[in-house]
TILUMMI-741471 format. One record per atom (N, C-alpha, C): residue in three letters; atom name; x, y, z. Coordinates in Angstrom, 3 decimals, always signed. Layout:
BEGIN
ALA, CA, X, Y, Z
...
//
This chain:
BEGIN
MET, N, +1.054, -1.108, +0.303
MET, CA, +0.396, +0.450, +0.166
MET, C, +0.610, +1.681, +0.134
VAL, N, +1.292, +1.825, -0.777
VAL, CA, +1.071, +3.505, -0.474
VAL, C, +0.471, +4.911, -0.135
ASP, N, +0.348, +4.871, +1.190
ASP, CA, -0.214, +6.328, +1.136
ASP, C, -0.735, +7.577, +0.517
ARG, N, -1.316, +8.225, +0.521
ARG, CA, -1.335, +9.633, -0.738
ARG, C, -0.017, +10.625, +0.163
PRO, N, +0.420, +11.633, -0.334
PRO, CA, +1.247, +12.357, +0.201
PRO, C, +0.759, +12.947, +0.916
ASP, N, -0.672, +13.598, +0.752
ASP, CA, -1.817, +14.470, +1.853
ASP, C, -1.242, +13.977, +3.034
GLY, N, -1.375, +12.657, +3.693
GLY, CA, -1.356, +11.670, +4.469
GLY, C, -2.222, +10.926, +4.584
ASP, N, -3.478, +10.791, +4.029
ASP, CA, -4.131, +10.153, +3.886
ASP, C, -4.042, +8.503, +3.416
ARG, N, -4.279, +7.812, +4.345
ARG, CA, -4.206, +6.268, +4.908
ARG, C, -5.255, +5.393, +3.801
THR, N, -3.918, +4.582, +2.613
THR, CA, -5.277, +4.223, +1.544
THR, C, -5.110, +2.767, +2.594
GLY, N, -4.373, +2.319, +3.483
GLY, CA, -4.615, +0.280, +3.640
GLY, C, -5.386, +0.578, +4.378
SER, N, -5.486, -0.957, +4.680
SER, CA, -7.109, -1.172, +5.936
SER, C, -6.645, -2.227, +6.475
ILE, N, -7.139, -2.257, +7.559
ILE, CA, -6.824, -3.716, +9.202
ILE, C, -8.007, -4.290, +9.210
ILE, N, -7.925, -5.642, +8.432
ILE, CA, -8.867, -6.641, +8.354
ILE, C, -9.128, -7.478, +9.669
LEU, N, -9.912, -7.961, +10.460
LEU, CA, -9.677, -8.772, +11.586
LEU, C, -10.551, -9.965, +11.499
VAL, N, -10.532, -11.082, +12.072
VAL, CA, -11.261, -11.974, +12.431
VAL, C, -11.322, -12.803, +13.387
ALA, N, -12.325, -12.972, +13.895
ALA, CA, -13.018, -12.919, +14.658
ALA, C, -12.683, -14.912, +15.031
GLY, N, -11.824, -15.224, +16.192
GLY, CA, -12.400, -16.990, +16.569
GLY, C, -10.866, -17.883, +16.913
GLU, N, -11.097, -18.643, +16.763
GLU, CA, -9.188, -18.630, +16.836
GLU, C, -9.560, -20.521, +16.686
GLU, N, -10.503, -20.867, +15.798
GLU, CA, -11.329, -22.093, +15.300
GLU, C, -9.912, -22.328, +13.976
GLY, N, -9.114, -23.397, +13.497
GLY, CA, -8.454, -23.478, +12.474
GLY, C, -6.962, -22.073, +11.748
LYS, N, -7.089, -21.903, +11.030
LYS, CA, -5.778, -21.470, +10.205
LYS, C, -6.716, -20.644, +8.811
LEU, N, -6.603, -19.309, +9.310
LEU, CA, -7.006, -18.756, +8.340
LEU, C, -5.684, -18.893, +7.339
LEU, N, -6.691, -19.277, +5.831
LEU, CA, -6.134, -18.686, +4.528
LEU, C, -6.251, -18.298, +3.330
PHE, N, -7.618, -17.900, +3.636
PHE, CA, -8.064, -16.130, +2.854
PHE, C, -8.991, -16.334, +3.265
LEU, N, -9.279, -14.690, +2.651
LEU, CA, -10.667, -13.977, +2.713
LEU, C, -10.999, -13.694, +1.559
PHE, N, -12.406, -13.775, +1.498
PHE, CA, -12.893, -14.036, +0.212
PHE, C, -14.561, -12.387, -0.036
ARG, N, -14.231, -11.892, -0.806
ARG, CA, -14.993, -10.633, -1.175
ARG, C, -15.415, -10.467, -2.607
SER, N, -17.142, -11.435, -2.593
SER, CA, -16.866, -12.345, -4.133
SER, C, -18.398, -12.140, -4.437
GLU, N, -18.894, -11.609, -5.638
GLU, CA, -20.237, -12.301, -6.047
GLU, C, -21.100, -13.389, -5.675
ILE, N, -19.990, -14.413, -5.602
ILE, CA, -20.181, -16.296, -5.835
ILE, C, -20.571, -15.871, -4.748
VAL, N, -22.178, -16.813, -4.641
VAL, CA, -21.924, -17.586, -3.140
VAL, C, -21.557, -18.543, -3.099
PHE, N, -21.437, -19.066, -2.062
PHE, CA, -20.634, -19.813, -1.254
PHE, C, -21.888, -20.999, -0.245
ALA, N, -22.081, -22.102, -0.843
ALA, CA, -22.841, -22.586, -0.024
ALA, C, -22.539, -22.798, +1.945
ASP, N, -23.480, -22.858, +2.388
ASP, CA, -23.387, -22.667, +4.288
ASP, C, -22.737, -23.957, +4.602
GLY, N, -21.847, -24.362, +5.691
GLY, CA, -21.993, -25.334, +5.866
GLY, C, -20.021, -25.237, +6.041
SER, N, -19.314, -26.739, +5.986
SER, CA, -17.735, -26.974, +6.543
SER, C, -17.287, -26.276, +5.331
ILE, N, -16.112, -26.173, +5.212
ILE, CA, -15.893, -26.780, +4.046
ILE, C, -14.047, -27.686, +4.537
TYR, N, -14.066, -28.294, +3.099
TYR, CA, -13.478, -29.529, +3.416
TYR, C, -11.560, -29.735, +2.599
THR, N, -11.719, -29.420, +3.707
THR, CA, -9.843, -29.458, +2.856
THR, C, -9.130, -30.783, +2.201
GLU, N, -8.324, -30.977, +1.728
GLU, CA, -7.700, -31.949, +1.102
GLU, C, -6.561, -31.612, +1.603
LEU, N, -6.016, -30.551, +1.108
LEU, CA, -4.163, -30.423, +1.155
LEU, C, -4.015, -28.964, +0.963
VAL, N, -3.041, -28.540, +1.651
VAL, CA, -2.839, -26.939, +1.846
VAL, C, -1.424, -26.774, +1.395
ASN, N, -0.707, -25.726, +0.760
ASN, CA, +0.292, -25.403, +0.673
ASN, C, +1.788, -26.525, +0.274
THR, N, +1.812, -26.719, -1.191
THR, CA, +3.205, -27.193, -1.938
THR, C, +4.419, -26.205, -1.804
THR, N, +4.976, -26.730, -2.421
THR, CA, +6.259, -25.701, -3.389
THR, C, +5.615, -25.844, -4.053
ASP, N, +7.024, -24.782, -4.797
ASP, CA, +6.382, -24.680, -6.160
ASP, C, +6.376, -25.714, -6.816
ILE, N, +6.162, -26.385, -7.549
ILE, CA, +5.628, -27.251, -8.598
ILE, C, +6.822, -27.673, -9.796
GLN, N, +7.884, -28.894, -10.445
GLN, CA, +8.109, -28.829, -11.469
GLN, C, +7.313, -29.380, -11.995
ILE, N, +8.355, -29.720, -13.061
ILE, CA, +7.895, -30.658, -14.306
ILE, C, +8.051, -32.131, -13.501
GLY, N, +7.052, -33.111, -14.761
GLY, CA, +7.398, -34.123, -13.814
GLY, C, +6.865, -35.153, -12.022
VAL, N, +6.309, -33.733, -11.875
VAL, CA, +6.040, -34.311, -11.085
VAL, C, +3.234, -34.473, -10.358
SER, N, +3.625, -35.361, -9.624
SER, CA, +2.810, -35.743, -9.376
SER, C, +2.230, -35.692, -7.922
ILE, N, +0.691, -35.505, -7.541
ILE, CA, +0.298, -34.953, -6.689
ILE, C, -1.095, -35.733, -5.906
GLN, N, -1.365, -36.347, -5.122
GLN, CA, -2.683, -36.758, -5.062
GLN, C, -2.814, -36.091, -4.102
VAL, N, -4.713, -35.586, -4.177
VAL, CA, -5.332, -34.562, -4.150
VAL, C, -6.299, -35.127, -3.223
ASN, N, -6.686, -36.546, -3.453
ASN, CA, -7.615, -37.359, -3.282
ASN, C, -8.380, -38.585, -3.168
ASP, N, -8.553, -38.875, -3.475
ASP, CA, -9.092, -40.103, -3.779
ASP, C, -9.840, -40.480, -5.440
SER, N, -9.759, -39.522, -6.106
SER, CA, -10.440, -39.455, -7.612
SER, C, -9.416, -38.301, -7.748
CYS, N, -8.913, -37.670, -7.377
CYS, CA, -8.155, -35.944, -8.358
CYS, C, -6.250, -36.273, -7.883
GLU, N, -5.946, -35.980, -8.469
GLU, CA, -4.622, -35.179, -8.911
GLU, C, -3.985, -34.175, -9.291
VAL, N, -3.327, -33.671, -9.088
VAL, CA, -2.753, -32.549, -9.843
VAL, C, -1.090, -33.108, -10.276
PHE, N, -0.978, -32.926, -11.478
PHE, CA, +0.340, -33.718, -12.314
PHE, C, +1.375, -32.303, -13.022
THR, N, +2.235, -32.713, -13.273
THR, CA, +3.013, -31.975, -14.510
THR, C, +3.323, -32.318, -15.497
THR, N, +3.993, -31.774, -16.705
THR, CA, +4.319, -31.684, -18.321
THR, C, +5.084, -30.359, -18.281
GLU, N, +5.837, -31.007, -19.550
GLU, CA, +6.336, -29.632, -19.765
GLU, C, +5.275, -28.913, -20.603
ALA, N, +3.966, -29.289, -20.791
ALA, CA, +2.445, -28.563, -20.948
ALA, C, +2.231, -27.818, -19.968
GLY, N, +2.499, -27.949, -18.821
GLY, CA, +1.887, -27.016, -17.979
GLY, C, +1.219, -28.232, -16.693
LEU, N, +0.671, -27.415, -15.494
LEU, CA, -0.183, -28.204, -14.466
LEU, C, -1.242, -28.836, -14.531
PHE, N, -1.721, -29.133, -14.566
PHE, CA, -3.116, -30.116, -14.651
PHE, C, -3.771, -31.002, -13.342
LEU, N, -5.053, -30.434, -13.210
LEU, CA, -6.105, -31.048, -12.725
LEU, C, -7.147, -32.583, -13.394
SER, N, -6.876, -33.090, -12.665
SER, CA, -7.326, -34.880, -13.312
SER, C, -8.326, -35.693, -12.112
GLU, N, -8.823, -35.897, -12.847
GLU, CA, -9.950, -36.619, -11.809
GLU, C, -10.911, -37.630, -13.051
GLY, N, -10.257, -38.435, -12.713
GLY, CA, -10.586, -40.384, -13.939
GLY, C, -10.406, -40.054, -15.061
HIS, N, -10.851, -39.813, -16.400
HIS, CA, -10.446, -39.790, -17.935
HIS, C, -10.825, -38.538, -17.527
VAL, N, -10.681, -37.215, -17.019
VAL, CA, -10.741, -36.020, -17.573
VAL, C, -9.803, -35.165, -16.799
SER, N, -8.338, -34.693, -17.862
SER, CA, -7.578, -33.817, -17.562
SER, C, -7.643, -32.560, -17.975
GLN, N, -8.106, -30.958, -16.975
GLN, CA, -7.665, -29.908, -17.197
GLN, C, -6.865, -28.858, -17.032
ARG, N, -5.930, -28.361, -18.007
ARG, CA, -4.740, -28.122, -17.726
ARG, C, -5.664, -26.171, -17.065
LEU, N, -4.754, -25.932, -16.177
LEU, CA, -4.616, -24.689, -15.149
LEU, C, -3.836, -23.803, -15.676
SER, N, -2.605, -24.184, -15.686
SER, CA, -1.911, -23.101, -15.270
SER, C, -0.048, -23.573, -16.291
ASP, N, +1.016, -22.261, -16.710
ASP, CA, +2.137, -22.803, -16.825
ASP, C, +2.964, -23.998, -15.790
VAL, N, +3.937, -24.397, -16.210
VAL, CA, +5.131, -24.656, -15.065
VAL, C, +6.276, -23.427, -15.440
TYR, N, +7.344, -24.133, -14.835
TYR, CA, +8.492, -22.645, -14.764
TYR, C, +9.920, -23.493, -14.623
PRO, N, +10.364, -24.492, -16.316
PRO, CA, +11.347, -25.193, -15.816
PRO, C, +12.726, -24.215, -15.519
ASP, N, +12.449, -23.455, -16.207
ASP, CA, +13.781, -22.432, -16.153
ASP, C, +13.897, -21.267, -15.140
SER, N, +13.596, -21.816, -14.187
SER, CA, +13.064, -20.584, -13.039
SER, C, +14.152, -19.623, -12.642
TYR, N, +13.800, -18.007, -12.312
TYR, CA, +14.745, -16.900, -12.046
TYR, C, +13.749, -15.958, -10.667
GLY, N, +12.713, -16.939, -10.587
GLY, CA, +12.008, -16.649, -9.467
GLY, C, +10.217, -16.902, -9.707
GLU, N, +10.042, -17.144, -11.364
GLU, CA, +8.816, -17.501, -11.220
GLU, C, +8.281, -18.844, -10.758
GLY, N, +7.014, -19.327, -10.528
GLY, CA, +6.980, -20.617, -10.520
GLY, C, +5.407, -20.761, -9.779
VAL, N, +4.720, -22.157, -9.567
VAL, CA, +3.355, -22.035, -9.474
VAL, C, +3.002, -23.242, -8.543
SER, N, +2.900, -23.475, -7.844
SER, CA, +2.560, -24.046, -6.582
SER, C, +0.886, -24.015, -6.156
LEU, N, +0.885, -25.473, -5.442
LEU, CA, -1.170, -25.242, -4.964
LEU, C, -0.995, -25.095, -3.895
VAL, N, -2.123, -23.561, -3.301
VAL, CA, -1.780, -23.441, -2.262
VAL, C, -2.960, -24.045, -1.259
TRP, N, -3.869, -24.609, -2.326
TRP, CA, -4.925, -25.042, -0.984
TRP, C, -6.198, -26.014, -2.050
ALA, N, -6.124, -27.072, -1.640
ALA, CA, -7.500, -27.856, -2.582
ALA, C, -8.191, -28.578, -1.365
GLY, N, -9.806, -28.558, -2.531
GLY, CA, -10.920, -28.916, -0.941
GLY, C, -11.909, -28.328, -1.670
ASP, N, -13.004, -28.743, -1.282
ASP, CA, -14.156, -28.608, -1.117
ASP, C, -14.721, -27.498, -0.929
LEU, N, -14.635, -26.097, -1.294
LEU, CA, -14.783, -24.339, -0.681
LEU, C, -16.232, -24.522, -1.218
ASP, N, -17.155, -24.994, -2.821
ASP, CA, -18.570, -23.998, -2.666
ASP, C, -19.272, -25.534, -2.287
GLY, N, -19.014, -26.610, -1.307
GLY, CA, -20.052, -27.679, -0.950
GLY, C, -20.970, -28.611, -1.926
ASP, N, -20.029, -28.914, -2.594
ASP, CA, -20.509, -29.912, -4.218
ASP, C, -20.051, -30.592, -4.242
SER, N, -19.409, -31.201, -3.272
SER, CA, -18.558, -32.339, -2.600
SER, C, -17.719, -32.678, -4.372
ARG, N, -16.756, -32.342, -5.079
ARG, CA, -15.855, -32.033, -5.480
ARG, C, -14.582, -30.938, -5.337
ILE, N, -13.889, -30.974, -6.088
ILE, CA, -12.467, -30.639, -5.451
ILE, C, -12.470, -29.165, -5.762
ASP, N, -12.193, -28.593, -5.313
ASP, CA, -12.113, -26.825, -5.590
ASP, C, -10.661, -26.537, -4.967
VAL, N, -10.061, -25.807, -6.524
VAL, CA, -8.330, -24.943, -6.254
VAL, C, -7.889, -23.799, -5.980
VAL, N, -6.794, -23.523, -5.754
VAL, CA, -6.195, -22.279, -5.444
VAL, C, -4.862, -21.854, -5.820
LEU, N, -4.300, -21.691, -6.443
LEU, CA, -3.044, -21.517, -6.985
LEU, C, -2.534, -20.165, -6.804
ASP, N, -1.230, -20.507, -6.731
ASP, CA, -0.083, -19.249, -6.523
ASP, C, +0.929, -19.836, -8.246
ASP, N, +0.689, -18.742, -8.327
ASP, CA, +0.962, -19.005, -10.347
ASP, C, +1.821, -17.329, -10.530
ARG, N, +3.094, -17.566, -9.952
ARG, CA, +4.227, -16.513, -10.605
ARG, C, +4.932, -16.359, -11.637
PRO, N, +3.807, -15.846, -12.692
PRO, CA, +4.946, -15.878, -14.376
PRO, C, +5.436, -14.992, -14.422
HIS, N, +6.368, -13.525, -13.530
HIS, CA, +7.263, -13.265, -13.611
HIS, C, +7.774, -13.208, -12.237
TYR, N, +8.933, -13.146, -12.170
TYR, CA, +10.510, -13.185, -10.979
TYR, C, +9.236, -11.894, -9.684
ALA, N, +9.058, -10.387, -10.256
ALA, CA, +8.481, -9.607, -9.757
ALA, C, +7.311, -9.850, -9.106
THR, N, +6.426, -10.932, -9.323
THR, CA, +5.091, -10.851, -8.970
THR, C, +5.658, -12.070, -7.892
ARG, N, +4.762, -11.154, -6.449
ARG, CA, +5.143, -11.279, -5.493
ARG, C, +3.827, -12.920, -5.177
CYS, N, +2.772, -13.025, -5.505
CYS, CA, +2.020, -13.578, -5.245
CYS, C, +0.719, -13.663, -6.529
PHE, N, +0.394, -14.556, -6.942
PHE, CA, -0.290, -14.861, -7.801
PHE, C, -1.557, -16.090, -8.188
TYR, N, -2.869, -15.627, -6.474
TYR, CA, -3.790, -16.618, -6.648
TYR, C, -4.549, -16.646, -6.879
GLN, N, -5.620, -17.672, -8.168
GLN, CA, -6.229, -18.284, -9.031
GLN, C, -6.860, -18.772, -8.224
LEU, N, -8.545, -18.781, -7.652
LEU, CA, -9.399, -19.672, -7.392
LEU, C, -9.970, -20.475, -8.752
PHE, N, -9.867, -21.441, -8.140
PHE, CA, -11.183, -22.905, -9.182
PHE, C, -12.005, -23.520, -8.918
LEU, N, -13.828, -22.590, -8.850
LEU, CA, -14.350, -24.080, -8.411
LEU, C, -14.995, -24.744, -9.412
SER, N, -15.381, -25.449, -9.062
SER, CA, -16.091, -27.317, -9.225
SER, C, -17.507, -26.384, -10.134
SER, N, -18.054, -26.540, -9.146
SER, CA, -19.529, -25.322, -9.322
SER, C, -19.716, -24.730, -10.433
GLU, N, -18.961, -24.218, -10.894
GLU, CA, -18.992, -22.687, -12.059
GLU, C, -17.848, -23.070, -13.277
ALA, N, -18.193, -24.891, -13.398
ALA, CA, -17.167, -25.349, -14.503
ALA, C, -18.274, -25.906, -16.001
ASP, N, -17.360, -25.218, -16.898
ASP, CA, -18.400, -25.980, -18.215
ASP, C, -18.281, -27.118, -18.146
PRO, N, -19.289, -27.599, -19.342
PRO, CA, -19.083, -28.575, -19.241
PRO, C, -18.119, -29.920, -20.132
GLY, N, -17.424, -30.654, -19.295
GLY, CA, -15.859, -31.398, -20.171
GLY, C, -15.297, -30.740, -19.186
SER, N, -15.477, -30.236, -18.477
SER, CA, -14.382, -29.305, -17.374
SER, C, -14.524, -29.773, -15.899
LEU, N, -13.362, -29.431, -15.669
LEU, CA, -13.236, -30.077, -13.804
LEU, C, -13.779, -28.317, -13.157
VAL, N, -12.966, -27.193, -13.007
VAL, CA, -12.835, -26.761, -12.463
VAL, C, -13.307, -25.324, -13.734
LYS, N, -13.524, -23.938, -12.881
LYS, CA, -13.427, -22.741, -13.963
LYS, C, -12.889, -21.807, -12.969
GLU, N, -11.784, -20.900, -13.239
GLU, CA, -11.142, -19.824, -12.229
GLU, C, -12.664, -18.777, -12.224
VAL, N, -12.735, -18.436, -10.956
VAL, CA, -13.350, -16.990, -10.679
VAL, C, -12.927, -16.072, -10.007
ALA, N, -11.673, -15.995, -9.729
ALA, CA, -11.507, -15.235, -9.272
ALA, C, -9.623, -14.804, -8.992
ARG, N, -9.158, -13.917, -8.509
ARG, CA, -7.475, -13.927, -8.953
ARG, C, -6.831, -12.707, -7.811
PHE, N, -6.500, -12.523, -6.904
PHE, CA, -5.382, -11.768, -6.463
PHE, C, -4.133, -11.683, -6.872
SER, N, -3.780, -10.461, -7.204
SER, CA, -1.524, -10.403, -7.669
SER, C, -1.301, -9.276, -6.519
ALA, N, -0.127, -9.559, -6.913
ALA, CA, +0.597, -8.204, -5.528
ALA, C, +2.049, -8.721, -6.189
ALA, N, +2.526, -7.049, -6.930
ALA, CA, +3.710, -7.424, -7.412
ALA, C, +4.686, -6.578, -6.691
ALA, N, +6.271, -7.073, -6.858
ALA, CA, +7.243, -6.449, -5.575
ALA, C, +7.888, -4.807, -6.452
CYS, N, +7.060, -4.666, -7.545
CYS, CA, +8.065, -3.461, -8.105
CYS, C, +7.420, -3.092, -9.602
//
């Protein structure tokens, strides 16, 4: 945040009540989330390299090839991101996977940093918004740059 020269502060403080669990994200969106518990399957991987496979639950996995990072369930695979084999600060990690929207299918949050100056580039993919033949659809993103 950069405050204005006239002293007007542009930042905000956000407080979250409660001690249960660990806060990962705050969402402000037009998307209506289902009431009830959020089921987490996986939290926070390191940057994923080419040739890696991560089992998310009994039926879903995330894997990488030279063509990108994919989410796979059964016979359906969907490309979600690039991968960065010659990283100069770029990278992609699986920040969170679970059921966020209450449809009993996997939703995903990626941190896909396509440039060394990108500090974070979170992308939220929801299964309930997926197009026919797809597993998830990107519905929100947040990015922050270093310079």
